[in-house]
Biopython code that builds the backbone (N, CA, C, O; Angstrom):
import numpy as np
from Bio.PDB.StructureBuilder import StructureBuilder

atoms = [
    (1, "UNK", "N", (-21.247, 94.402, -65.494)),
    (1, "UNK", "CA", (-20.833, 95.138, -64.316)),
    (1, "UNK", "C", (-20.133, 94.028, -63.439)),
    (1, "UNK", "O", (-19.173, 94.337, -62.733)),
    (2, "UNK", "N", (-20.678, 92.564, -63.489)),
    (2, "UNK", "CA", (-20.154, 91.579, -62.530)),
    (2, "UNK", "C", (-18.879, 91.057, -62.910)),
    (2, "UNK", "O", (-18.252, 90.375, -62.100)),
    (3, "UNK", "N", (-18.370, 91.327, -64.178)),
    (3, "UNK", "CA", (-17.055, 91.110, -64.717)),
    (3, "UNK", "C", (-16.102, 92.140, -64.062)),
    (3, "UNK", "O", (-14.958, 91.852, -63.710)),
    (4, "UNK", "N", (-16.603, 93.228, -63.942)),
    (4, "UNK", "CA", (-15.604, 94.202, -63.309)),
    (4, "UNK", "C", (-15.337, 94.096, -61.813)),
    (4, "UNK", "O", (-14.381, 94.675, -61.298)),
    (5, "UNK", "N", (-16.239, 93.310, -61.087)),
    (5, "UNK", "CA", (-16.064, 93.039, -59.648)),
    (5, "UNK", "C", (-15.007, 91.826, -59.440)),
    (5, "UNK", "O", (-14.343, 91.774, -58.404)),
    (6, "UNK", "N", (-14.903, 91.067, -60.235)),
    (6, "UNK", "CA", (-13.953, 89.951, -60.281)),
    (6, "UNK", "C", (-12.450, 90.295, -60.468)),
    (6, "UNK", "O", (-11.577, 89.559, -60.009)),
    (7, "UNK", "N", (-12.163, 91.458, -61.171)),
    (7, "UNK", "CA", (-10.799, 91.962, -61.589)),
    (7, "UNK", "C", (-10.177, 92.609, -60.250)),
    (7, "UNK", "O", (-10.858, 93.239, -59.441)),
    (8, "UNK", "N", (-8.888, 92.387, -60.130)),
    (8, "UNK", "CA", (-8.256, 93.064, -59.159)),
    (8, "UNK", "C", (-8.194, 94.591, -59.231)),
    (8, "UNK", "O", (-8.570, 95.109, -60.282)),
    (9, "UNK", "N", (-7.800, 95.302, -58.321)),
    (9, "UNK", "CA", (-7.764, 96.790, -58.409)),
    (9, "UNK", "C", (-6.444, 97.081, -58.914)),
    (9, "UNK", "O", (-5.464, 96.559, -58.383)),
    (10, "UNK", "N", (-6.336, 97.839, -59.856)),
    (10, "UNK", "CA", (-5.066, 98.273, -60.450)),
    (10, "UNK", "C", (-4.305, 99.073, -59.597)),
    (10, "UNK", "O", (-3.117, 99.210, -59.890)),
    (11, "UNK", "N", (-4.767, 99.665, -58.537)),
    (11, "UNK", "CA", (-3.961, 100.382, -57.533)),
    (11, "UNK", "C", (-4.626, 100.563, -56.440)),
    (11, "UNK", "O", (-5.847, 100.696, -56.523)),
    (12, "UNK", "N", (-3.959, 100.610, -55.135)),
    (12, "UNK", "CA", (-4.533, 100.565, -53.883)),
    (12, "UNK", "C", (-5.018, 101.982, -53.665)),
    (12, "UNK", "O", (-4.479, 103.031, -54.019)),
    (13, "UNK", "N", (-6.318, 101.761, -52.909)),
    (13, "UNK", "CA", (-6.933, 103.194, -52.500)),
    (13, "UNK", "C", (-6.191, 103.974, -51.464)),
    (13, "UNK", "O", (-6.516, 105.143, -51.256)),
    (14, "UNK", "N", (-5.260, 103.439, -50.828)),
    (14, "UNK", "CA", (-4.368, 104.022, -49.866)),
    (14, "UNK", "C", (-3.428, 104.808, -50.391)),
    (14, "UNK", "O", (-2.843, 104.375, -51.384)),
    (15, "UNK", "N", (-3.126, 105.899, -49.953)),
    (15, "UNK", "CA", (-1.916, 106.603, -50.335)),
    (15, "UNK", "C", (-0.646, 106.069, -49.920)),
    (15, "UNK", "O", (-0.574, 105.012, -49.294)),
    (16, "UNK", "N", (0.490, 106.845, -50.285)),
    (16, "UNK", "CA", (1.768, 106.228, -49.878)),
    (16, "UNK", "C", (1.938, 106.479, -48.272)),
    (16, "UNK", "O", (2.382, 105.677, -47.451)),
    (17, "UNK", "N", (1.515, 107.667, -48.069)),
    (17, "UNK", "CA", (1.609, 108.213, -46.494)),
    (17, "UNK", "C", (0.878, 107.227, -45.684)),
    (17, "UNK", "O", (1.431, 106.716, -44.710)),
    (18, "UNK", "N", (-0.416, 106.900, -46.042)),
    (18, "UNK", "CA", (-1.216, 105.895, -45.328)),
    (18, "UNK", "C", (-0.577, 104.652, -45.139)),
    (18, "UNK", "O", (-0.554, 104.090, -44.044)),
    (19, "UNK", "N", (-0.011, 104.160, -46.249)),
    (19, "UNK", "CA", (0.706, 102.867, -46.216)),
    (19, "UNK", "C", (1.812, 102.988, -45.379)),
    (19, "UNK", "O", (2.090, 101.970, -44.745)),
    (20, "UNK", "N", (2.620, 104.114, -45.187)),
    (20, "UNK", "CA", (3.768, 104.145, -44.219)),
    (20, "UNK", "C", (3.237, 104.173, -42.896)),
    (20, "UNK", "O", (3.845, 103.563, -42.017)),
    (21, "UNK", "N", (2.182, 104.799, -42.627)),
    (21, "UNK", "CA", (1.534, 104.867, -41.155)),
    (21, "UNK", "C", (1.154, 103.604, -40.688)),
    (21, "UNK", "O", (1.323, 103.174, -39.547)),
    (22, "UNK", "N", (0.520, 102.915, -41.837)),
    (22, "UNK", "CA", (0.142, 101.594, -41.158)),
    (22, "UNK", "C", (1.157, 100.711, -40.890)),
    (22, "UNK", "O", (1.191, 100.094, -39.825)),
    (23, "UNK", "N", (2.157, 100.563, -41.924)),
    (23, "UNK", "CA", (3.375, 99.807, -41.390)),
    (23, "UNK", "C", (3.991, 100.290, -40.280)),
    (23, "UNK", "O", (4.371, 99.380, -39.544)),
    (24, "UNK", "N", (4.215, 101.314, -39.911)),
    (24, "UNK", "CA", (4.831, 101.980, -38.542)),
    (24, "UNK", "C", (3.894, 101.619, -37.488)),
    (24, "UNK", "O", (4.359, 101.246, -36.411)),
    (25, "UNK", "N", (2.633, 101.680, -37.657)),
    (25, "UNK", "CA", (1.866, 101.309, -36.561)),
    (25, "UNK", "C", (1.834, 99.573, -36.250)),
    (25, "UNK", "O", (1.745, 99.047, -35.141)),
    (26, "UNK", "N", (1.913, 99.030, -37.302)),
    (26, "UNK", "CA", (2.166, 97.544, -37.284)),
    (26, "UNK", "C", (3.488, 97.199, -36.494)),
    (26, "UNK", "O", (3.539, 96.361, -35.594)),
    (27, "UNK", "N", (4.525, 97.935, -36.933)),
    (27, "UNK", "CA", (5.877, 97.548, -36.212)),
    (27, "UNK", "C", (5.823, 97.958, -34.911)),
    (27, "UNK", "O", (6.397, 97.267, -34.070)),
    (28, "UNK", "N", (5.155, 99.103, -34.532)),
    (28, "UNK", "CA", (5.140, 99.321, -33.069)),
    (28, "UNK", "C", (4.171, 98.496, -32.158)),
    (28, "UNK", "O", (4.294, 98.481, -30.933)),
    (29, "UNK", "N", (3.420, 97.967, -32.681)),
    (29, "UNK", "CA", (2.444, 96.901, -31.957)),
    (29, "UNK", "C", (3.199, 95.502, -31.860)),
    (29, "UNK", "O", (3.130, 94.743, -30.894)),
    (30, "UNK", "N", (3.859, 95.311, -32.911)),
    (30, "UNK", "CA", (4.532, 94.052, -32.802)),
    (30, "UNK", "C", (5.620, 94.106, -31.813)),
    (30, "UNK", "O", (5.889, 93.097, -31.160)),
    (31, "UNK", "N", (6.368, 95.378, -31.627)),
    (31, "UNK", "CA", (7.594, 95.502, -30.910)),
    (31, "UNK", "C", (6.871, 95.481, -29.159)),
    (31, "UNK", "O", (7.285, 94.812, -28.213)),
    (32, "UNK", "N", (5.984, 96.209, -29.173)),
    (32, "UNK", "CA", (5.306, 96.217, -27.688)),
    (32, "UNK", "C", (4.815, 94.884, -27.393)),
    (32, "UNK", "O", (4.949, 94.437, -26.254)),
    (33, "UNK", "N", (4.247, 94.190, -28.330)),
    (33, "UNK", "CA", (3.759, 92.870, -28.079)),
    (33, "UNK", "C", (4.983, 91.832, -27.615)),
    (33, "UNK", "O", (4.874, 91.005, -26.710)),
    (34, "UNK", "N", (6.007, 92.025, -28.319)),
    (34, "UNK", "CA", (7.268, 91.220, -27.987)),
    (34, "UNK", "C", (7.880, 91.552, -26.591)),
    (34, "UNK", "O", (8.313, 90.668, -25.852)),
    (35, "UNK", "N", (7.892, 93.071, -26.228)),
    (35, "UNK", "CA", (8.220, 93.451, -24.928)),
    (35, "UNK", "C", (7.191, 93.012, -23.892)),
    (35, "UNK", "O", (7.598, 92.876, -22.739)),
    (36, "UNK", "N", (6.053, 92.800, -24.132)),
    (36, "UNK", "CA", (5.144, 92.328, -23.221)),
    (36, "UNK", "C", (5.300, 90.879, -22.734)),
    (36, "UNK", "O", (5.177, 90.456, -21.584)),
    (37, "UNK", "N", (5.593, 90.221, -23.844)),
    (37, "UNK", "CA", (5.958, 88.808, -23.743)),
    (37, "UNK", "C", (7.223, 88.663, -22.940)),
    (37, "UNK", "O", (7.281, 87.841, -22.026)),
    (38, "UNK", "N", (8.170, 89.389, -23.236)),
    (38, "UNK", "CA", (9.539, 89.391, -22.401)),
    (38, "UNK", "C", (9.216, 89.709, -21.116)),
    (38, "UNK", "O", (9.780, 89.002, -20.281)),
    (39, "UNK", "N", (8.401, 90.648, -20.646)),
    (39, "UNK", "CA", (7.888, 90.961, -19.259)),
    (39, "UNK", "C", (7.362, 89.834, -18.546)),
    (39, "UNK", "O", (7.593, 89.646, -17.352)),
    (40, "UNK", "N", (6.603, 89.024, -19.313)),
    (40, "UNK", "CA", (5.779, 87.934, -18.900)),
    (40, "UNK", "C", (6.930, 86.924, -18.494)),
    (40, "UNK", "O", (6.918, 86.495, -17.341)),
    (41, "UNK", "N", (7.909, 86.524, -19.354)),
    (41, "UNK", "CA", (8.857, 85.516, -19.206)),
    (41, "UNK", "C", (9.886, 86.073, -17.993)),
    (41, "UNK", "O", (10.368, 85.242, -17.224)),
    (42, "UNK", "N", (10.145, 87.228, -17.872)),
    (42, "UNK", "CA", (10.907, 87.694, -16.913)),
    (42, "UNK", "C", (10.388, 87.264, -15.438)),
    (42, "UNK", "O", (11.039, 86.772, -14.517)),
    (43, "UNK", "N", (8.901, 87.630, -15.507)),
    (43, "UNK", "CA", (8.182, 87.475, -14.167)),
    (43, "UNK", "C", (8.224, 85.996, -13.796)),
    (43, "UNK", "O", (8.482, 85.673, -12.637)),
    (44, "UNK", "N", (7.979, 85.092, -14.737)),
    (44, "UNK", "CA", (7.891, 83.581, -14.662)),
    (44, "UNK", "C", (9.395, 83.093, -14.277)),
    (44, "UNK", "O", (9.517, 82.235, -13.403)),
    (45, "UNK", "N", (10.341, 83.538, -14.811)),
    (45, "UNK", "CA", (11.795, 83.194, -14.462)),
    (45, "UNK", "C", (12.047, 83.518, -13.167)),
    (45, "UNK", "O", (12.431, 82.691, -12.340)),
    (46, "UNK", "N", (11.848, 84.716, -12.925)),
    (46, "UNK", "CA", (12.175, 85.277, -11.485)),
    (46, "UNK", "C", (11.533, 84.527, -10.334)),
    (46, "UNK", "O", (12.097, 84.390, -9.248)),
    (47, "UNK", "N", (10.558, 84.137, -10.564)),
    (47, "UNK", "CA", (9.698, 83.399, -9.483)),
    (47, "UNK", "C", (10.287, 82.059, -9.640)),
    (47, "UNK", "O", (10.928, 81.667, -8.665)),
    (48, "UNK", "N", (10.207, 81.253, -10.679)),
    (48, "UNK", "CA", (10.668, 79.921, -10.788)),
    (48, "UNK", "C", (11.965, 79.761, -10.457)),
    (48, "UNK", "O", (12.164, 78.673, -9.915)),
    (49, "UNK", "N", (13.018, 80.505, -10.593)),
    (49, "UNK", "CA", (14.417, 80.291, -10.125)),
    (49, "UNK", "C", (14.808, 80.899, -8.889)),
    (49, "UNK", "O", (15.954, 80.756, -8.462)),
    (50, "UNK", "N", (13.915, 81.584, -8.264)),
    (50, "UNK", "CA", (13.914, 82.216, -7.078)),
    (50, "UNK", "C", (15.345, 83.192, -6.785)),
    (50, "UNK", "O", (16.097, 83.220, -5.811)),
    (51, "UNK", "N", (15.352, 83.867, -7.919)),
    (51, "UNK", "CA", (16.630, 84.784, -8.152)),
    (51, "UNK", "C", (16.406, 86.121, -7.259)),
    (51, "UNK", "O", (17.354, 86.748, -6.786)),
    (52, "UNK", "N", (15.000, 86.500, -7.077)),
    (52, "UNK", "CA", (14.635, 87.662, -6.483)),
    (52, "UNK", "C", (14.234, 87.085, -5.013)),
    (52, "UNK", "O", (13.613, 86.033, -4.865)),
    (53, "UNK", "N", (14.727, 88.017, -3.824)),
    (53, "UNK", "CA", (14.296, 87.630, -2.500)),
    (53, "UNK", "C", (12.817, 87.700, -2.403)),
    (53, "UNK", "O", (12.082, 88.504, -2.976)),
    (54, "UNK", "N", (12.435, 86.588, -1.466)),
    (54, "UNK", "CA", (10.939, 86.451, -1.348)),
    (54, "UNK", "C", (10.271, 87.589, -0.936)),
    (54, "UNK", "O", (9.082, 87.663, -1.248)),
    (55, "UNK", "N", (10.808, 88.569, -0.252)),
    (55, "UNK", "CA", (10.100, 89.789, 0.181)),
    (55, "UNK", "C", (9.793, 90.802, -0.941)),
    (55, "UNK", "O", (8.928, 91.663, -0.781)),
    (56, "UNK", "N", (10.553, 90.684, -2.150)),
    (56, "UNK", "CA", (10.473, 91.574, -3.045)),
    (56, "UNK", "C", (9.787, 91.005, -4.376)),
    (56, "UNK", "O", (9.604, 91.687, -5.385)),
    (57, "UNK", "N", (9.457, 89.746, -4.243)),
    (57, "UNK", "CA", (8.602, 89.040, -5.369)),
    (57, "UNK", "C", (7.593, 89.797, -5.729)),
    (57, "UNK", "O", (7.523, 90.321, -6.841)),
    (58, "UNK", "N", (6.544, 89.947, -4.630)),
    (58, "UNK", "CA", (5.400, 90.398, -5.006)),
    (58, "UNK", "C", (5.324, 91.825, -5.577)),
    (58, "UNK", "O", (4.727, 92.060, -6.628)),
    (59, "UNK", "N", (5.991, 92.837, -4.801)),
    (59, "UNK", "CA", (6.263, 94.087, -5.524)),
    (59, "UNK", "C", (6.818, 94.268, -6.889)),
    (59, "UNK", "O", (6.577, 95.167, -7.695)),
    (60, "UNK", "N", (7.729, 93.086, -7.013)),
    (60, "UNK", "CA", (8.424, 93.164, -8.547)),
    (60, "UNK", "C", (7.386, 92.736, -9.599)),
    (60, "UNK", "O", (7.272, 93.274, -10.700)),
    (61, "UNK", "N", (6.543, 91.579, -9.087)),
    (61, "UNK", "CA", (5.584, 91.112, -10.268)),
    (61, "UNK", "C", (4.536, 92.248, -10.348)),
    (61, "UNK", "O", (4.027, 92.460, -11.449)),
    (62, "UNK", "N", (4.164, 93.001, -9.283)),
    (62, "UNK", "CA", (3.107, 93.824, -9.493)),
    (62, "UNK", "C", (3.589, 95.178, -10.400)),
    (62, "UNK", "O", (2.830, 95.843, -11.105)),
    (63, "UNK", "N", (4.997, 95.409, -10.212)),
    (63, "UNK", "CA", (5.660, 96.383, -11.037)),
    (63, "UNK", "C", (5.593, 95.947, -12.512)),
    (63, "UNK", "O", (5.143, 96.708, -13.369)),
    (64, "UNK", "N", (5.986, 94.878, -12.759)),
    (64, "UNK", "CA", (5.808, 94.323, -14.152)),
    (64, "UNK", "C", (4.376, 94.150, -14.872)),
    (64, "UNK", "O", (4.102, 94.218, -16.070)),
    (65, "UNK", "N", (3.609, 93.923, -13.833)),
    (65, "UNK", "CA", (2.119, 93.801, -14.498)),
    (65, "UNK", "C", (1.580, 95.219, -14.543)),
    (65, "UNK", "O", (0.625, 95.424, -15.293)),
    (66, "UNK", "N", (2.068, 96.202, -13.844)),
    (66, "UNK", "CA", (1.588, 97.669, -14.026)),
    (66, "UNK", "C", (2.205, 98.080, -15.349)),
    (66, "UNK", "O", (1.433, 98.625, -16.138)),
    (67, "UNK", "N", (3.413, 97.920, -15.710)),
    (67, "UNK", "CA", (4.033, 98.273, -16.976)),
    (67, "UNK", "C", (3.473, 97.615, -18.047)),
    (67, "UNK", "O", (3.341, 98.161, -19.143)),
    (68, "UNK", "N", (3.115, 96.421, -17.803)),
    (68, "UNK", "CA", (2.298, 95.513, -18.942)),
    (68, "UNK", "C", (1.027, 96.113, -19.080)),
    (68, "UNK", "O", (0.632, 96.321, -20.227)),
    (69, "UNK", "N", (0.235, 96.464, -18.016)),
    (69, "UNK", "CA", (-1.083, 97.011, -18.235)),
    (69, "UNK", "C", (-1.138, 98.464, -19.025)),
    (69, "UNK", "O", (-1.915, 98.702, -19.950)),
    (70, "UNK", "N", (-0.270, 99.293, -18.543)),
    (70, "UNK", "CA", (0.023, 100.599, -19.275)),
    (70, "UNK", "C", (0.229, 100.435, -20.767)),
    (70, "UNK", "O", (-0.347, 101.143, -21.593)),
    (71, "UNK", "N", (1.113, 99.426, -21.084)),
    (71, "UNK", "CA", (1.450, 99.305, -22.466)),
    (71, "UNK", "C", (0.149, 98.794, -23.200)),
    (71, "UNK", "O", (-0.138, 99.291, -24.289)),
    (72, "UNK", "N", (-0.528, 97.964, -22.724)),
    (72, "UNK", "CA", (-1.797, 97.345, -23.325)),
    (72, "UNK", "C", (-2.785, 98.429, -23.503)),
    (72, "UNK", "O", (-3.354, 98.614, -24.579)),
    (73, "UNK", "N", (-2.993, 99.162, -22.425)),
    (73, "UNK", "CA", (-3.853, 100.327, -22.567)),
    (73, "UNK", "C", (-3.407, 101.332, -23.804)),
    (73, "UNK", "O", (-4.161, 101.573, -24.746)),
    (74, "UNK", "N", (-2.186, 101.839, -23.683)),
    (74, "UNK", "CA", (-1.745, 102.775, -24.665)),
    (74, "UNK", "C", (-1.628, 102.044, -26.309)),
    (74, "UNK", "O", (-2.160, 102.624, -27.255)),
    (75, "UNK", "N", (-1.032, 100.996, -26.464)),
    (75, "UNK", "CA", (-0.857, 100.477, -27.672)),
    (75, "UNK", "C", (-1.847, 99.557, -28.342)),
    (75, "UNK", "O", (-2.012, 99.625, -29.560)),
    (76, "UNK", "N", (-2.536, 98.667, -27.565)),
    (76, "UNK", "CA", (-3.510, 97.951, -28.078)),
    (76, "UNK", "C", (-4.938, 98.448, -28.059)),
    (76, "UNK", "O", (-5.721, 98.155, -28.962)),
    (77, "UNK", "N", (-5.313, 99.291, -26.906)),
    (77, "UNK", "CA", (-6.504, 99.856, -26.911)),
    (77, "UNK", "C", (-6.526, 101.414, -27.639)),
    (77, "UNK", "O", (-7.473, 102.201, -27.639)),
    (78, "UNK", "N", (-5.134, 101.603, -28.275)),
    (78, "UNK", "CA", (-5.027, 102.996, -29.075)),
    (78, "UNK", "C", (-5.408, 104.191, -28.201)),
    (78, "UNK", "O", (-5.977, 105.146, -28.730)),
    (79, "UNK", "N", (-5.129, 104.194, -26.894)),
    (79, "UNK", "CA", (-5.267, 105.476, -26.221)),
    (79, "UNK", "C", (-4.262, 106.513, -26.203)),
    (79, "UNK", "O", (-4.384, 107.565, -25.575)),
    (80, "UNK", "N", (-3.187, 106.164, -26.965)),
    (80, "UNK", "CA", (-2.063, 107.067, -27.389)),
    (80, "UNK", "C", (-2.625, 107.947, -28.600)),
    (80, "UNK", "O", (-2.131, 109.054, -28.816)),
    (81, "UNK", "N", (-3.552, 107.496, -29.303)),
    (81, "UNK", "CA", (-3.950, 108.192, -30.683)),
    (81, "UNK", "C", (-4.817, 109.547, -30.267)),
    (81, "UNK", "O", (-5.483, 109.662, -29.238)),
    (82, "UNK", "N", (-4.672, 110.428, -31.187)),
    (82, "UNK", "CA", (-5.663, 111.662, -31.066)),
    (82, "UNK", "C", (-7.120, 111.132, -31.071)),
    (82, "UNK", "O", (-7.511, 110.033, -31.462)),
    (83, "UNK", "N", (-7.898, 112.245, -30.505)),
    (83, "UNK", "CA", (-9.266, 112.008, -30.448)),
    (83, "UNK", "C", (-9.812, 110.999, -29.580)),
    (83, "UNK", "O", (-10.916, 110.506, -29.811)),
    (84, "UNK", "N", (-9.078, 110.650, -28.557)),
    (84, "UNK", "CA", (-9.493, 109.593, -27.671)),
    (84, "UNK", "C", (-9.690, 110.030, -26.233)),
    (84, "UNK", "O", (-9.442, 109.288, -25.283)),
    (85, "UNK", "N", (-10.130, 111.222, -26.119)),
    (85, "UNK", "CA", (-10.044, 112.019, -24.881)),
    (85, "UNK", "C", (-11.070, 111.521, -23.868)),
    (85, "UNK", "O", (-10.784, 111.502, -22.671)),
    (86, "UNK", "N", (-12.363, 111.081, -24.359)),
    (86, "UNK", "CA", (-13.240, 110.516, -23.507)),
    (86, "UNK", "C", (-12.824, 109.249, -23.006)),
    (86, "UNK", "O", (-12.864, 109.048, -21.792)),
    (87, "UNK", "N", (-12.311, 108.108, -24.030)),
    (87, "UNK", "CA", (-11.860, 106.963, -23.143)),
    (87, "UNK", "C", (-10.741, 107.192, -22.265)),
    (87, "UNK", "O", (-10.704, 106.557, -21.211)),
    (88, "UNK", "N", (-9.874, 107.959, -22.530)),
    (88, "UNK", "CA", (-8.829, 108.385, -21.655)),
    (88, "UNK", "C", (-9.166, 108.683, -20.359)),
    (88, "UNK", "O", (-8.697, 108.154, -19.351)),
    (89, "UNK", "N", (-10.314, 109.883, -20.441)),
    (89, "UNK", "CA", (-10.929, 110.242, -19.198)),
    (89, "UNK", "C", (-11.623, 109.215, -18.234)),
    (89, "UNK", "O", (-11.516, 109.275, -17.009)),
    (90, "UNK", "N", (-12.358, 108.248, -18.927)),
    (90, "UNK", "CA", (-13.038, 107.175, -18.380)),
    (90, "UNK", "C", (-11.892, 106.087, -17.527)),
    (90, "UNK", "O", (-12.040, 105.717, -16.362)),
    (91, "UNK", "N", (-10.834, 105.736, -18.367)),
    (91, "UNK", "CA", (-9.699, 105.023, -17.797)),
    (91, "UNK", "C", (-9.104, 105.812, -16.634)),
    (91, "UNK", "O", (-8.866, 105.162, -15.616)),
    (92, "UNK", "N", (-8.819, 107.157, -16.634)),
    (92, "UNK", "CA", (-8.283, 107.758, -15.616)),
    (92, "UNK", "C", (-9.220, 107.751, -14.458)),
    (92, "UNK", "O", (-8.729, 107.396, -13.386)),
    (93, "UNK", "N", (-10.564, 108.100, -14.479)),
    (93, "UNK", "CA", (-11.514, 108.106, -13.460)),
    (93, "UNK", "C", (-11.518, 106.734, -12.839)),
    (93, "UNK", "O", (-11.432, 106.603, -11.618)),
    (94, "UNK", "N", (-11.621, 105.667, -13.695)),
    (94, "UNK", "CA", (-11.503, 104.339, -13.127)),
    (94, "UNK", "C", (-10.383, 103.994, -12.318)),
    (94, "UNK", "O", (-10.538, 103.426, -11.237)),
    (95, "UNK", "N", (-9.267, 104.298, -12.770)),
    (95, "UNK", "CA", (-8.024, 104.288, -11.876)),
    (95, "UNK", "C", (-7.960, 104.811, -10.869)),
    (95, "UNK", "O", (-7.467, 104.247, -9.892)),
    (96, "UNK", "N", (-8.541, 106.292, -10.821)),
    (96, "UNK", "CA", (-8.370, 107.027, -9.513)),
    (96, "UNK", "C", (-9.462, 106.475, -8.426)),
    (96, "UNK", "O", (-9.314, 106.508, -7.205)),
    (97, "UNK", "N", (-10.509, 105.999, -9.086)),
    (97, "UNK", "CA", (-11.417, 105.368, -8.189)),
    (97, "UNK", "C", (-11.018, 103.994, -7.467)),
    (97, "UNK", "O", (-11.191, 103.804, -6.263)),
    (98, "UNK", "N", (-10.499, 103.123, -8.292)),
    (98, "UNK", "CA", (-10.115, 101.989, -8.177)),
    (98, "UNK", "C", (-8.772, 101.769, -7.175)),
    (98, "UNK", "O", (-8.700, 100.719, -6.537)),
    (99, "UNK", "N", (-7.884, 102.623, -7.075)),
    (99, "UNK", "CA", (-6.553, 102.477, -6.334)),
    (99, "UNK", "C", (-6.856, 102.826, -5.105)),
    (99, "UNK", "O", (-6.250, 102.151, -4.272)),
    (100, "UNK", "N", (-7.819, 103.912, -4.514)),
    (100, "UNK", "CA", (-7.958, 104.159, -3.203)),
    (100, "UNK", "C", (-8.856, 102.950, -2.661)),
    (100, "UNK", "O", (-8.628, 102.430, -1.568)),
    (101, "UNK", "N", (-9.895, 102.539, -3.508)),
    (101, "UNK", "CA", (-10.837, 101.256, -3.053)),
    (101, "UNK", "C", (-9.906, 100.054, -2.617)),
    (101, "UNK", "O", (-10.030, 99.409, -1.576)),
    (102, "UNK", "N", (-9.029, 99.885, -3.521)),
    (102, "UNK", "CA", (-8.014, 98.697, -3.227)),
    (102, "UNK", "C", (-7.238, 98.931, -2.017)),
    (102, "UNK", "O", (-7.191, 98.082, -1.126)),
    (103, "UNK", "N", (-6.640, 100.022, -1.948)),
    (103, "UNK", "CA", (-5.990, 100.339, -0.823)),
    (103, "UNK", "C", (-6.688, 100.186, 0.553)),
    (103, "UNK", "O", (-6.147, 99.685, 1.539)),
    (104, "UNK", "N", (-8.062, 100.718, 0.504)),
    (104, "UNK", "CA", (-8.835, 100.554, 1.546)),
    (104, "UNK", "C", (-9.288, 99.168, 1.836)),
    (104, "UNK", "O", (-9.413, 98.770, 2.994)),
    (105, "UNK", "N", (-9.489, 98.565, 0.987)),
    (105, "UNK", "CA", (-9.691, 97.141, 1.226)),
    (105, "UNK", "C", (-8.552, 96.218, 1.693)),
    (105, "UNK", "O", (-8.804, 95.217, 2.364)),
    (106, "UNK", "N", (-7.342, 96.541, 1.351)),
    (106, "UNK", "CA", (-6.321, 95.819, 1.843)),
    (106, "UNK", "C", (-6.041, 96.255, 3.149)),
    (106, "UNK", "O", (-5.730, 95.392, 3.970)),
    (107, "UNK", "N", (-6.095, 97.487, 3.511)),
    (107, "UNK", "CA", (-5.856, 97.664, 4.897)),
    (107, "UNK", "C", (-7.081, 97.238, 5.854)),
    (107, "UNK", "O", (-6.858, 96.981, 7.037)),
    (108, "UNK", "N", (-8.318, 97.172, 5.339)),
    (108, "UNK", "CA", (-9.482, 96.553, 6.199)),
    (108, "UNK", "C", (-9.218, 95.199, 6.335)),
    (108, "UNK", "O", (-9.489, 94.642, 7.399)),
    (109, "UNK", "N", (-8.657, 94.502, 5.274)),
    (109, "UNK", "CA", (-8.500, 92.996, 5.550)),
    (109, "UNK", "C", (-7.259, 92.822, 6.293)),
    (109, "UNK", "O", (-7.193, 91.869, 7.070)),
    (110, "UNK", "N", (-6.145, 93.703, 6.148)),
    (110, "UNK", "CA", (-4.998, 93.619, 7.061)),
    (110, "UNK", "C", (-5.491, 93.765, 8.548)),
    (110, "UNK", "O", (-5.002, 93.007, 9.386)),
    (111, "UNK", "N", (-6.428, 94.694, 8.922)),
    (111, "UNK", "CA", (-6.751, 95.041, 10.363)),
    (111, "UNK", "C", (-7.450, 93.980, 10.730)),
    (111, "UNK", "O", (-7.247, 93.609, 11.886)),
    (112, "UNK", "N", (-8.281, 93.321, 10.044)),
    (112, "UNK", "CA", (-9.170, 92.125, 10.523)),
    (112, "UNK", "C", (-8.447, 90.797, 10.636)),
    (112, "UNK", "O", (-8.755, 89.940, 11.465)),
    (113, "UNK", "N", (-7.507, 90.683, 9.789)),
    (113, "UNK", "CA", (-6.951, 89.392, 9.767)),
    (113, "UNK", "C", (-6.005, 89.242, 10.996)),
    (113, "UNK", "O", (-5.961, 88.152, 11.566)),
    (114, "UNK", "N", (-5.213, 90.332, 11.449)),
    (114, "UNK", "CA", (-4.219, 90.228, 12.475)),
    (114, "UNK", "C", (-4.993, 90.976, 13.710)),
    (114, "UNK", "O", (-4.441, 91.091, 14.805)),
]
sb = StructureBuilder()
sb.init_structure("model")
sb.init_model(0)
sb.init_chain("A")
sb.init_seg("    ")
for serial, (resi, resn, name, xyz) in enumerate(atoms, 1):
    if name == "N":
        sb.init_residue(resn, " ", resi, " ")
    sb.init_atom(name, np.array(xyz, "f"), 0.0, 1.0, " ", f" {name:<3s}", serial, name[0])
structure = sb.get_structure()
């Protein structure tokens, strides 16, 4: 029995379709990772070279950060896949609660600061 364990498998346990899907998923994740790195580089370059007007820098960086956040949720946390209804619901609930709370805090701080 122990001699059998040291031998390599003659054939993969994955079907051809499973191997294709795994390769496709790997390509998608590599492309999305490269796109996120590109977004990060764009944000650093735009701030370092001052090519974007100073009043538009913060909204531009926040926009790039939002796109990057969405990509990370959907591709790296696999929220785009089937049977992820509950995690999607929890993330949506968290976003729905967080955005008004942040807006309220920003308005509160803005009112008390000036």
